[in-house]
C-alpha positions in Angstrom: 127.0 -20.5 163.3 125.3 -18.8 160.3 126.5 -15.4 159.0 124.6 -12.3 159.8 126.8 -9.2 159.5 126.1 -5.9 157.8 128.4 -2.8 157.2 126.5 0.2 156.0 127.6 3.8 155.6 125.1 6.6 155.3 123.6 9.8 156.5 122.0 9.9 159.9 118.5 11.1 159.2 116.6 10.3 162.5 117.8 10.0 166.0 115.6 9.3 169.0 116.5 10.4 172.5 118.7 8.1 174.6 116.5 5.9 176.8 117.1 3.0 179.2 115.7 -0.5 179.3 114.1 -1.7 182.5 117.5 -3.3 183.3 119.1 0.1 183.0 120.9 -0.5 179.7 121.2 2.6 177.5 119.5 2.2 174.1 118.8 4.5 171.1 116.8 4.1 167.9 118.1 5.8 164.7 117.6 5.7 160.9 120.2 5.9 158.2 119.8 7.0 154.6 122.2 5.2 152.2 123.0 6.1 148.5 125.7 4.5 146.4 126.5 2.9 143.1 127.0 -0.8 143.1 127.8 -3.4 140.4 125.2 -6.0 139.8 125.4 -8.6 137.0 128.2 -6.6 135.5 126.2 -3.3 135.3 126.2 -0.2 137.5 123.1 0.2 139.7 122.1 3.2 141.7 121.1 2.1 145.2 119.1 4.2 147.7 117.5 3.0 150.9 116.7 3.9 154.5 117.5 1.5 157.3 116.2 1.5 160.9 118.8 0.9 163.5 119.2 0.2 167.2 122.2 0.6 169.5 122.9 -0.5 173.0 125.5 0.4 175.7 128.6 2.1 174.4 127.2 2.4 170.8 124.0 4.0 172.2 126.0 6.6 174.0 128.1 7.3 170.9 125.1 7.6 168.7 123.2 9.7 171.2 125.9 12.3 170.9 125.5 12.6 167.1 123.3 14.9 165.2 121.1 14.2 162.2 123.0 15.0 159.0 126.2 13.3 160.2 127.9 10.6 158.1 128.2 7.3 159.9 129.5 3.8 159.2 127.6 1.2 161.2 128.6 -2.5 161.6 126.1 -4.8 163.1 123.6 -7.6 162.4 120.0 -7.8 161.3 117.2 -8.9 163.5 113.4 -8.6 163.6 112.0 -5.5 165.2 110.2 -7.7 167.8 109.4 -11.3 168.5 106.2 -10.9 166.4 107.6 -8.7 163.6 109.7 -9.7 160.6 110.5 -6.1 159.9 114.3 -5.8 159.9 116.4 -3.6 162.2 120.1 -3.1 162.1 121.6 -3.7 165.6 124.8 -1.7 165.8 127.8 -3.4 167.2 130.3 -0.7 166.1 129.7 2.9 165.0 132.2 5.2 163.3 131.6 8.8 162.4 133.0 9.5 158.9 133.9 12.7 157.2 133.2 13.1 153.5 131.5 9.8 152.8 
């Protein structure tokens, strides 16, 4: 199996309402803003990005209880937004709320 795992900490900047798939599975869309300093080629680099995310089941219920502005650490994998889209979305498999990130 090929690797596809991402761990990203950031500020929750958008959170849609909890909804349900036709099969009754809870799902929520969200967006994280990340800012950090990383080392690349031996030099410090300021990194800023926004990442769209999607959570199902337990993680959807957890995220739905959050508020924009909260700091979160999301573990998951990247997938296309839809069958026809190559736009990446972080699918959350674990969500932790973090203080003082």
